[in-house]
VEXSESE-124445 format. One record per residue (C-alpha): residue number from 1; x, y, z. Coordinates in pm, 1 decimal, padded with zeros to 6 digits, m for minus. Example, Ala and Ser with C-alpha at 12.3 -4.5 7.8 and 13.67 -1.06 7.14 Angstrom:
<recs>
   k     east    north       up
   1  01230.0 m00450.0  00780.0
   2  01367.0 m00106.0  00714.0
</recs>
This chain:
<recs>
   k     east    north       up
   1  02426.7 m00562.0 m00303.1
   2  02661.9 m00369.9 m00088.9
   3  02556.3 m00382.3  00295.5
   4  02583.4  00028.5  00306.6
   5  02301.6  00227.9  00379.2
   6  02297.1  00565.8  00183.7
   7  02100.4  00835.4  00112.5
   8  02262.8  01093.8 m00171.3
   9  02059.9  01396.8 m00312.0
  10  02087.8  01669.2 m00548.9
  11  01891.3  01973.2 m00639.6
  12  01600.4  02086.4 m00446.4
  13  01605.0  01770.4 m00227.1
  14  01975.1  01826.6 m00129.7
  15  01868.6  02171.8 m00021.5
  16  01628.1  02041.6  00186.8
  17  01868.6  01809.4  00362.7
  18  02108.1  02102.1  00423.9
  19  01797.8  02338.8  00553.4
  20  01623.3  02083.4  00775.8
  21  01868.7  01810.4  00893.3
  22  02055.4  02040.1  01125.8
  23  01723.0  02146.8  01341.2
  24  01653.0  01781.5  01339.0
  25  01978.2  01713.5  01466.2
  26  01978.7  01991.8  01712.2
  27  01632.6  01878.7  01854.2
  28  01781.1  01509.8  01906.4
  29  01484.4  01401.7  01677.7
  30  01651.9  01038.9  01610.4
  31  01759.9  00947.5  01978.1
  32  01429.2  01057.6  02094.0
  33  01265.7  00875.9  01826.7
  34  01445.7  00551.2  01940.5
  35  01381.6  00616.0  02306.3
  36  00976.8  00617.6  02179.7
  37  00939.9  00970.6  02283.3
  38  00570.8  01035.5  02143.8
  39  00604.8  01438.5  02168.0
  40  00793.9  01472.9  01855.1
  41  00440.4  01535.0  01671.3
  42  00272.9  01769.0  01897.4
  43  00031.3  01756.5  02153.1
  44 m00264.3  01652.8  01914.1
  45 m00041.5  01340.5  01802.9
  46  00088.8  01222.0  02128.8
  47 m00181.9  01008.0  02246.5
  48 m00159.2  00808.6  01909.9
  49  00192.1  00787.7  01885.6
  50  00244.9  00692.5  02261.8
  51  00096.6  00358.9  02158.8
  52  00268.2  00296.7  01820.0
  53  00623.1  00325.2  01850.1
  54  00719.3 m00030.4  01889.8
  55  00859.9 m00061.9  01555.5
  56  01174.5  00089.5  01665.8
  57  01304.5 m00192.8  01835.4
  58  01158.9 m00470.1  01645.6
  59  01518.8 m00579.8  01481.9
  60  01562.8 m00716.2  01860.4
  61  01196.2 m00820.5  01996.9
  62  01098.9 m00992.9  01701.1
  63  01388.1 m01264.3  01741.2
  64  01183.3 m01484.8  01945.1
  65  00921.2 m01550.5  01645.4
  66  01215.5 m01721.3  01425.8
  67  01249.2 m02057.2  01601.3
  68  00842.5 m02071.6  01645.8
  69  00804.3 m02003.0  01272.6
  70  01090.6 m02241.3  01154.3
  71  00949.9 m02524.1  01358.3
  72  00594.0 m02474.5  01256.1
  73  00730.7 m02459.8  00879.6
  74  00920.5 m02773.8  00923.6
  75  00603.4 m02955.2  01092.2
  76  00393.3 m02829.5  00747.8
  77  00638.4 m02964.4  00512.5
  78  00659.7 m03255.1  00688.3
  79  00262.0 m03301.1  00643.1
  80  00328.2 m03240.3  00253.9
  81  00197.0 m02866.5  00279.9
  82  00464.6 m02617.1  00086.3
  83  00222.8 m02368.4 m00072.5
  84  00159.8 m02064.0  00139.4
  85 m00153.3 m01797.4  00069.7
  86 m00153.2 m01505.3  00266.8
  87 m00492.7 m01308.9  00305.6
  88 m00463.8 m00942.5  00422.1
  89 m00458.9 m00612.2  00324.1
  90 m00237.3 m00300.5  00321.4
  91  00080.4 m00337.3  00540.5
  92 m00034.5 m00708.8  00638.3
  93  00012.1 m00802.1  00286.9
  94  00278.3 m00550.1  00112.2
  95  00542.6 m00644.4  00348.5
  96  00545.8 m00998.9  00314.6
  97  00489.5 m00985.1 m00086.2
  98  00801.7 m00772.4 m00113.6
  99  01011.0 m01015.5  00134.7
 100  00934.1 m01305.5 m00062.6
 101  00946.8 m01157.7 m00399.4
 102  01316.3 m01026.6 m00296.4
 103  01403.5 m01344.4 m00154.5
 104  01280.8 m01544.3 m00456.7
 105  01057.7 m01749.5 m00267.4
 106  00667.0 m01806.7 m00372.1
 107  00385.7 m01655.8 m00168.1
 108  00014.7 m01635.9 m00287.2
 109 m00091.3 m01287.3 m00152.3
 110 m00474.1 m01283.8 m00175.2
 111 m00547.6 m00924.0 m00104.2
 112 m00892.8 m00887.3 m00291.6
 113 m01226.4 m00874.1 m00273.5
 114 m01261.3 m00957.4 m00664.5
 115 m01475.7 m01292.3 m00698.0
 116 m01278.2 m01408.6 m00987.2
 117 m00939.7 m01362.2 m00806.7
 118 m01066.4 m01510.3 m00529.4
 119 m01219.5 m01824.0 m00669.5
 120 m00854.7 m01874.2 m00853.6
 121 m00670.1 m01865.8 m00515.5
 122 m00912.9 m02101.4 m00381.8
 123 m00850.2 m02364.0 m00659.1
 124 m00491.9 m02356.1 m00628.4
 125 m00326.7 m02650.5 m00476.7
 126 m00579.3 m02627.7 m00173.1
 127 m00432.2 m02984.3 m00073.4
 128 m00083.8 m02856.7 m00020.2
 129 m00165.4 m02500.6  00103.3
 130 m00145.1 m02351.7  00449.0
 131 m00334.7 m02036.5  00454.4
 132 m00195.4 m01683.9  00699.9
 133 m00491.5 m01501.3  00802.3
 134 m00361.5 m01174.5  00901.3
 135 m00555.4 m00864.8  01024.7
 136 m00449.4 m00630.5  01317.3
 137 m00775.1 m00523.3  01413.0
 138 m00917.6 m00870.7  01378.1
 139 m01250.4 m00717.0  01207.7
 140 m01095.2 m00635.1  00832.1
 141 m01403.4 m00724.7  00622.0
 142 m01188.5 m00839.3  00301.2
 143 m00967.1 m01039.1  00527.4
 144 m01278.4 m01218.3  00746.1
 145 m01444.1 m01288.1  00412.5
 146 m01135.5 m01461.4  00253.9
 147 m01094.6 m01678.4  00580.0
 148 m01449.1 m01749.3  00561.6
 149 m01407.8 m01886.1  00244.5
 150 m01095.0 m02075.2  00295.0
 151 m01243.4 m02257.6  00601.7
 152 m01530.5 m02375.8  00338.6
 153 m01301.1 m02471.8  00094.7
 154 m01111.2 m02700.1  00322.2
 155 m01384.7 m02853.2  00513.7
 156 m01568.2 m02934.4  00146.9
 157 m01189.3 m03139.8  00070.1
 158 m01237.6 m03283.0  00393.7
 159 m00910.0 m03101.5  00535.4
 160 m00948.6 m02978.3  00901.0
 161 m00910.4 m02597.8  00845.5
 162 m00741.0 m02530.6  01228.2
 163 m00433.3 m02743.5  01089.1
 164 m00439.3 m02545.6  00772.5
 165 m00455.5 m02199.1  00895.3
 166 m00225.1 m01973.5  01066.0
 167 m00414.0 m01656.2  01223.9
 168 m00179.1 m01357.6  01271.6
 169 m00338.4 m01062.6  01487.6
 170 m00319.5 m00845.4  01795.5
 171 m00388.1 m00985.1  02118.8
 172 m00735.9 m00967.7  02244.7
 173 m00892.1 m00891.2  01900.3
 174 m01231.3 m01075.0  01807.9
 175 m01017.8 m01251.4  01555.4
 176 m00775.4 m01384.7  01830.3
 177 m01024.8 m01481.1  02073.1
 178 m01252.8 m01679.2  01818.5
 179 m00945.4 m01846.2  01652.1
 180 m00824.5 m01978.1  02001.6
 181 m01154.4 m02097.0  02110.8
 182 m01210.9 m02264.2  01744.4
 183 m00859.2 m02439.4  01819.5
 184 m00660.8 m02261.2  01538.2
 185 m00285.6 m02161.5  01555.1
 186 m00258.1 m01790.5  01654.9
 187  00049.8 m01590.4  01647.7
 188  00025.8 m01255.7  01837.0
 189  00181.8 m00944.3  01680.0
 190  00276.1 m00655.2  01879.8
 191 m00004.8 m00435.4  01924.3
 192  00208.5 m00094.4  01981.2
 193  00282.9 m00113.5  01588.1
 194  00044.0  00024.9  01340.0
 195 m00028.7 m00202.6  01018.8
 196  00180.1 m00003.0  00798.6
 197  00498.8  00014.4  01018.2
 198  00441.0 m00354.1  01085.9
 199  00686.6 m00534.6  00833.9
 200  00928.5 m00676.4  01102.9
 201  00660.0 m00789.4  01341.2
 202  00461.2 m01130.8  01307.1
 203  00277.7 m00956.8  01000.3
 204  00546.5 m00974.9  00801.1
 205  00763.5 m01259.3  00947.5
 206  00511.9 m01522.1  00956.5
 207  00389.1 m01544.2  00600.1
 208  00744.6 m01472.2  00481.9
 209  00930.4 m01739.6  00726.9
 210  00657.8 m01999.2  00616.2
 211  00725.2 m01935.0  00264.1
 212  01107.0 m01991.1  00305.6
 213  01244.4 m01627.7  00305.8
 214  01538.7 m01568.0  00500.4
 215  01375.9 m01371.6  00797.4
 216  01684.0 m01389.5  01029.7
 217  01880.5 m01201.7  00787.2
 218  01615.6 m00966.8  00741.7
 219  01618.7 m00890.9  01135.2
 220  02018.0 m00924.3  01109.3
 221  02001.3 m00633.5  00839.4
 222  01780.3 m00407.5  01030.1
 223  01992.5 m00433.5  01353.4
 224  02291.2 m00346.7  01161.9
 225  02195.0 m00014.6  01063.1
 226  01967.7  00061.7  01396.5
 227  02249.9  00259.3  01594.0
 228  02311.3  00454.2  01289.7
 229  01942.3  00550.5  01272.6
 230  01926.1  00660.0  01586.0
 231  02235.7  00880.0  01603.7
 232  02182.5  01272.3  01615.8
 233  02406.4  01306.8  01342.8
 234  02360.8  01499.7  01020.1
 235  02497.2  01180.5  00801.4
 236  02178.8  00989.1  00976.1
 237  02023.5  00852.6  00633.8
 238  01676.4  00840.4  00805.8
 239  01676.7  01203.4  00882.5
 240  01853.7  01308.0  00524.8
 241  01551.6  01083.8  00345.5
 242  01302.8  01236.1  00590.8
 243  01380.2  01583.6  00517.3
 244  01500.7  01519.4  00130.9
 245  01110.9  01403.2  00063.8
 246  00914.7  01646.1  00304.8
 247  01165.0  01966.3  00340.3
 248  01162.6  02077.1  00006.5
 249  01073.2  02477.1 m00030.7
 250  00794.5  02497.2 m00208.7
 251  00704.6  02155.1 m00090.1
 252  00722.1  01884.0 m00407.6
 253  00444.3  01673.8 m00296.0
 254  00463.7  01415.1 m00573.7
 255  00718.0  01120.5 m00478.4
 256  00818.0  00956.9 m00777.7
 257  00947.0  00597.2 m00704.9
 258  01156.2  00433.0 m00960.3
 259  01373.7  00113.4 m00904.6
 260  01715.4  00107.3 m01087.9
 261  01824.0 m00224.4 m00965.6
 262  01800.6 m00240.6 m00642.3
 263  01705.6 m00591.6 m00652.4
 264  01432.7 m00528.0 m00396.3
 265  01117.8 m00633.7 m00563.9
 266  00829.6 m00439.9 m00508.1
 267  00984.9 m00231.6 m00238.5
 268  00810.1  00085.0 m00417.4
 269  00469.8 m00051.5 m00389.4
 270  00525.4 m00133.1  00017.8
 271  00649.3  00238.8  00052.6
 272  00384.0  00400.0 m00126.1
 273  00140.5  00253.2  00161.8
 274  00371.7  00382.4  00416.4
 275  00440.9  00742.6  00294.6
 276  00060.3  00808.8  00151.9
 277 m00126.2  00688.5  00445.1
 278  00107.3  00818.6  00700.1
 279  00115.6  01189.7  00546.1
 280 m00173.0  01219.5  00341.6
 281 m00411.2  01414.8  00592.3
 282 m00511.9  01767.3  00672.7
 283 m00480.6  01894.3  00333.5
 284 m00106.7  01801.8  00293.8
 285  00092.9  01504.2  00245.2
 286  00327.6  01291.4 m00006.1
 287  00174.2  01122.9 m00278.1
 288  00396.8  00857.1 m00389.9
 289  00395.6  00790.8 m00789.1
 290  00533.3  00431.1 m00858.4
 291  00681.7  00400.2 m01205.0
 292  00844.7  00100.6 m01360.5
 293  01169.9  00270.8 m01564.0
 294  01337.7  00566.4 m01605.6
 295  01147.8  00595.8 m01943.3
 296  00848.6  00708.0 m01737.3
 297  00720.2  01052.3 m01825.8
 298  00720.7  01157.9 m01464.6
 299  01145.1  01076.1 m01471.8
 300  01208.6  01161.0 m01823.7
 301  01055.2  01527.1 m01815.6
 302  00951.2  01557.1 m01420.0
 303  00710.6  01818.6 m01329.7
 304  00814.4  02117.2 m01103.1
 305  00646.2  01937.8 m00791.9
 306  00809.0  01612.0 m00822.9
 307  01079.6  01466.2 m00644.6
 308  01247.6  01136.8 m00781.8
 309  01377.9  00893.2 m00560.1
 310  01574.3  00622.9 m00723.5
 311  01622.5  00254.0 m00534.8
 312  01970.1  00180.0 m00664.1
 313  02213.7 m00092.2 m00565.8
 314  02508.4  00164.8 m00565.5
 315  02488.8  00545.9 m00469.2
 316  02849.6  00572.9 m00553.8
 317  02746.5  00600.4 m00923.4
 318  02694.2  00973.6 m00941.1
 319  02599.1  00949.9 m01304.4
 320  02251.7  00808.0 m01185.3
 321  02166.4  01182.4 m01021.4
 322  02140.9  01495.9 m01241.6
 323  02381.6  01751.2 m01141.0
 324  02120.4  02063.7 m01101.1
 325  01773.1  02154.7 m01129.7
 326  01486.5  01904.8 m01038.5
 327  01494.7  01708.2 m00692.1
 328  01649.9  01377.6 m00691.0
 329  01739.4  01098.6 m00401.5
 330  01916.6  00823.4 m00443.5
 331  01885.8  00545.7 m00194.3
 332  02067.4  00232.4 m00164.2
 333  02072.3 m00083.0  00103.1
 334  01981.0 m00441.0  00199.6
 335  01595.7 m00501.3  00227.9
 336  01592.2 m00492.0  00629.3
 337  01781.1 m00203.0  00656.1
 338  01574.7 m00004.9  00401.2
 339  01234.6 m00140.4  00568.8
 340  01355.2  00051.6  00898.3
 341  01521.8  00349.3  00716.4
 342  01169.7  00432.1  00539.6
 343  00988.0  00399.1  00862.0
 344  01190.1  00653.8  01021.2
 345  01200.4  00881.9  00711.2
 346  00837.5  00873.4  00714.7
 347  00846.4  00961.7  01066.8
 348  01098.3  01270.7  01044.3
 349  00834.1  01364.1  00726.8
 350  00541.7  01379.5  00947.5
 351  00708.9  01639.4  01173.5
 352  00834.9  01836.9  00914.0
 353  00487.4  01840.4  00751.3
 354  00347.1  01904.0  01112.0
 355  00099.2  01594.7  01073.3
 356  00028.1  01287.0  01269.8
 357  00210.3  01014.7  01090.7
 358  00035.5  00738.2  01282.7
 359 m00352.7  00760.1  01207.7
 360 m00553.1  00711.0  00877.7
 361 m00902.9  00890.6  00939.1
 362 m00994.8  00880.2  00603.8
 363 m00906.9  00509.7  00522.5
 364 m01184.8  00451.3  00776.2
 365 m01430.9  00708.3  00638.1
 366 m01412.2  00464.6  00335.6
 367 m01448.7  00135.7  00535.4
 368 m01751.9  00314.8  00714.6
 369 m01893.2  00383.3  00389.9
 370 m01875.7  00043.4  00217.4
 371 m02001.3 m00110.5  00539.4
 372 m02316.0  00118.4  00538.7
 373 m02369.6 m00005.8  00156.8
 374 m02335.8 m00377.5  00248.6
 375 m02605.2 m00347.3  00537.5
 376 m02851.0 m00133.8  00316.6
 377 m02745.2 m00152.1 m00031.3
 378 m02882.6  00118.1 m00223.4
 379 m03030.6  00048.1 m00606.1
 380 m02767.2  00085.8 m00826.8
 381 m02810.1  00429.5 m00986.2
 382 m02882.9  00439.3 m01363.6
 383 m02561.8  00504.9 m01559.9
 384 m02526.2  00871.7 m01693.9
 385 m02425.4  00714.2 m02051.6
 386 m02366.1  00361.2 m02194.6
 387 m02132.5  00270.8 m02428.7
 388 m02088.3 m00049.4 m02556.2
 389 m01973.9 m00274.8 m02257.2
 390 m01915.9  00037.5 m02045.9
 391 m02157.0  00209.6 m01826.0
 392 m02036.1  00561.9 m01733.8
 393 m02118.4  00727.2 m01415.7
 394 m01980.9  01070.9 m01298.9
 395 m01976.8  01204.6 m00924.4
 396 m01839.5  01530.2 m00768.5
 397 m01984.4  01787.6 m01013.9
 398 m02173.3  01829.6 m01348.8
 399 m01845.6  01814.9 m01542.8
 400 m01946.5  01535.2 m01740.5
 401 m02155.2  01778.0 m01967.9
 402 m02283.5  01612.0 m02307.7
 403 m02022.0  01365.1 m02338.6
 404 m02160.7  01057.1 m02517.0
 405 m01887.7  00802.8 m02512.8
 406 m01621.3  00659.4 m02309.6
 407 m01353.8  00903.2 m02455.3
 408 m01574.1  01212.3 m02443.1
 409 m01619.7  01112.7 m02044.8
 410 m01259.2  01037.9 m02016.9
 411 m01176.6  01383.5 m02189.9
 412 m01411.7  01557.7 m01941.1
 413 m01274.2  01431.8 m01645.2
 414 m00916.3  01531.0 m01749.4
 415 m01042.2  01871.3 m01810.6
 416 m01094.5  01880.9 m01452.5
 417 m00718.6  01838.6 m01391.0
 418 m00501.7  02136.7 m01251.9
 419 m00199.8  02140.2 m01473.6
 420  00003.5  02301.6 m01220.7
 421 m00095.3  02089.6 m00920.3
 422 m00303.9  01801.2 m00985.2
 423 m00253.6  01434.1 m01030.4
 424 m00480.2  01142.6 m01184.4
 425 m00524.4  00814.3 m01002.7
 426 m00659.2  00535.7 m01171.1
 427 m00847.1  00256.2 m00965.3
 428 m00929.8 m00089.2 m01102.2
 429 m01168.8 m00297.2 m00890.4
 430 m01062.1 m00621.9 m01071.4
 431 m00856.9 m00947.1 m01109.4
 432 m00518.6 m00772.5 m01065.0
 433 m00377.2 m01140.0 m01136.2
 434 m00544.3 m01161.6 m01491.4
 435 m00309.8 m01070.2 m01778.5
 436 m00397.7 m00718.8 m01922.2
 437 m00246.1 m00409.4 m02032.0
 438 m00443.3 m00216.4 m01787.5
 439 m00152.6 m00077.6 m01536.9
 440  00017.2  00081.4 m01888.5
 441 m00270.9  00320.6 m01854.6
 442 m00078.6  00507.3 m01607.0
 443  00221.0  00581.2 m01861.3
 444 m00047.5  00670.7 m02132.3
 445 m00226.5  00895.8 m01929.5
 446  00096.6  01081.8 m01763.7
 447  00208.0  01140.0 m02123.4
 448 m00151.8  01289.0 m02201.8
 449 m00171.5  01496.2 m01912.9
 450  00212.0  01583.7 m01850.9
 451  00118.5  01537.7 m01483.6
 452  00180.2  01248.0 m01235.7
 453 m00067.1  00943.0 m01282.3
 454 m00109.2  00681.2 m01022.1
 455 m00251.8  00301.4 m01079.0
 456 m00378.5  00156.1 m00787.8
 457 m00552.1 m00204.4 m00757.4
 458 m00888.2 m00216.9 m00563.2
 459 m00935.0 m00254.8 m00284.7
 460 m00605.3 m00324.1 m00217.2
 461 m00506.8  00072.9 m00276.2
 462 m00771.1  00204.3  00007.0
 463 m00502.6  00125.6  00254.2
 464 m00254.1  00304.1  00069.9
 465 m00317.5  00589.5 m00155.3
 466 m00680.4  00596.7 m00064.3
 467 m00593.7  00810.3  00236.7
 468 m00409.0  01050.7  00046.2
 469 m00675.4  01068.8 m00196.3
 470 m00919.9  01206.9  00065.5
 471 m00708.4  01358.6  00324.7
 472 m00425.5  01500.8  00107.4
 473 m00454.2  01830.3 m00078.6
 474 m00789.8  01839.6 m00320.7
 475 m00620.2  01858.2 m00661.2
 476 m00694.4  01511.8 m00767.1
 477 m00883.9  01359.0 m01047.1
 478 m01031.9  00984.1 m01009.0
 479 m01106.6  00714.6 m01269.3
 480 m01236.5  00411.8 m01125.9
 481 m01289.8  00096.6 m01339.8
 482 m01507.2 m00200.0 m01210.7
 483 m01641.3 m00494.4 m01368.5
 484 m01917.5 m00776.5 m01370.0
 485 m01767.3 m01073.8 m01227.7
 486 m01752.8 m01394.7 m01447.7
 487 m01896.0 m01612.5 m01170.9
 488 m01973.1 m01463.1 m00811.3
 489 m01843.9 m01632.1 m00504.7
 490 m02051.1 m01627.2 m00149.4
 491 m01891.7 m01543.6  00166.8
 492 m02009.7 m01817.3  00363.5
 493 m02192.2 m01717.7  00672.4
 494 m02255.6 m01359.0  00546.2
 495 m02538.2 m01226.7  00344.4
 496 m02337.6 m01060.0  00074.4
 497 m02106.8 m01215.1 m00163.5
 498 m01776.2 m01127.5 m00266.7
 499 m01913.6 m00929.6 m00579.6
 500 m02153.3 m00764.5 m00353.3
 501 m01827.2 m00674.3 m00124.1
 502 m01612.8 m00551.6 m00413.6
 503 m01863.6 m00332.8 m00518.6
 504 m01977.0 m00183.2 m00214.7
 505 m01621.5 m00081.5 m00183.2
 506 m01586.4  00084.2 m00489.3
 507 m01913.6  00248.1 m00449.2
 508 m01836.0  00344.9 m00086.3
 509 m01452.5  00497.6 m00216.5
 510 m01613.8  00690.8 m00479.2
 511 m01895.7  00873.4 m00258.5
 512 m01671.9  00944.9 m00009.4
 513 m01420.6  01113.7 m00288.4
 514 m01724.7  01294.9 m00409.6
 515 m01843.1  01416.5 m00059.4
 516 m01481.9  01554.3 m00047.3
 517 m01565.7  01742.7 m00367.7
 518 m01349.9  01514.6 m00610.1
 519 m01423.2  01481.1 m00956.8
 520 m01483.0  01082.6 m00979.2
 521 m01554.1  00903.3 m01339.9
 522 m01668.4  00550.5 m01285.1
 523 m01662.3  00299.7 m01556.0
 524 m01838.6 m00001.4 m01493.0
 525 m01757.0 m00296.5 m01728.9
 526 m02089.2 m00519.5 m01807.6
 527 m01870.0 m00759.3 m01981.4
 528 m01519.7 m00723.5 m01880.0
 529 m01374.9 m00915.4 m02188.8
 530 m01551.0 m00665.5 m02443.2
 531 m01532.2 m00369.4 m02225.2
 532 m01141.7 m00359.2 m02135.3
 533 m01068.0 m00296.4 m02500.0
 534 m01272.6  00014.1 m02464.8
 535 m01143.7  00174.8 m02180.2
 536 m00768.8  00083.2 m02264.6
 537 m00865.2  00303.5 m02600.7
 538 m01019.2  00578.0 m02401.0
 539 m00784.0  00599.2 m02149.2
 540 m00484.8  00579.7 m02383.0
</recs>
């Protein structure tokens, strides 16, 4: 891959760059951003921005971590511990996942409450495992539950958990204090960096470095482009990318991201959470739509409200972009450089859209709803209809009408879709490590509706597109898929199990969506093996 960092655009995206970038340069946006000017997004955002801008210097300030991580990895390897598990959500898990996948090193990411997925992780090479528990707040319920499960598993195996767990959290968090008191290894992250901007903090570097990724090269790649991204110049790739994705007129608010041989494995999933959670609020925002190839309907026949972003290894190949019409961007660069590039571009997009790119109010609303259901779980409402192994429930209106089958229920919710501005979100609260064809329904529904379709694994997506679903434009329709676990797993020291937790998260998310007036179709598989083929057929 070339070491250069380049952003090339055509069509509406190129027009947006021509229109917006000169004003950004005149207003010295880039230099002020790297000087941590919290006034860039207006008075309302200033209090939050003032404590969230340390990410612009992480290519330098994170360097002291390199020696600490290398020494810890060597110590663990000497003890025969070479399997790294990461318990974390959102930015705490997505950045290490892409860093390790791109570097070709193994990292097991447990970012789920699904009991079957949790059980599988607990049973995998425990005697050789070190667990990194990552939580910025120190109170994330999923991560705390996973931590408790691993502590119990180590104790049951006669292994001292304090020797096999590394805690990454902000200084002074509840997790920080209790972990230090219990004798666990703790690495503090920079508290002035938000979770989704934390790729180059301890949250990204500790699990990646322990797994064997070249995190020194990652920081070097970011350092190599920092001055370029801080420059008030119309060639600044961060200004160009931010303008291309957020400055189209009228706004093309569906951002279809496709990898065309960039070598950055899973990068689109990381960018998805950064953009969706940062911009999807106040009735506006950018919805990332991650697709697997250029045959995806949103790329082959893009709707009028789509900008296509192509992750490539060489933007000099002009044949990648159409000459006219549409809205296309091609981006190339090394991983460390692109992590910083997209963070800058998202900050730019926030100013163009007139929103605070550092808060996530609707993520908090879904967490609150889930907590309420855990504290006093309501009796499960009767299904609106039962078809074989699938219970069907409809929220957010009376649109289900006289549907009698899963297929008819899907027809009814899709009939609520605005064919000019709408999108479909499929949200699966199931074991994402289990081989199925479920993710392929994204493509099938895009063909069927001729509209952009997203697919998210729950509760992982709640820290990503979940913010956009509730805070962005009210034009989505939502299909939620849940299932009965094969065998539930207790959360040690809690009155709820993982099965109860994931059910509460799904129900809480659906309730908040319905409270926002969004149509939600809930498909619950009473038997996953029997119900999944029904759902696949209905969605196809």
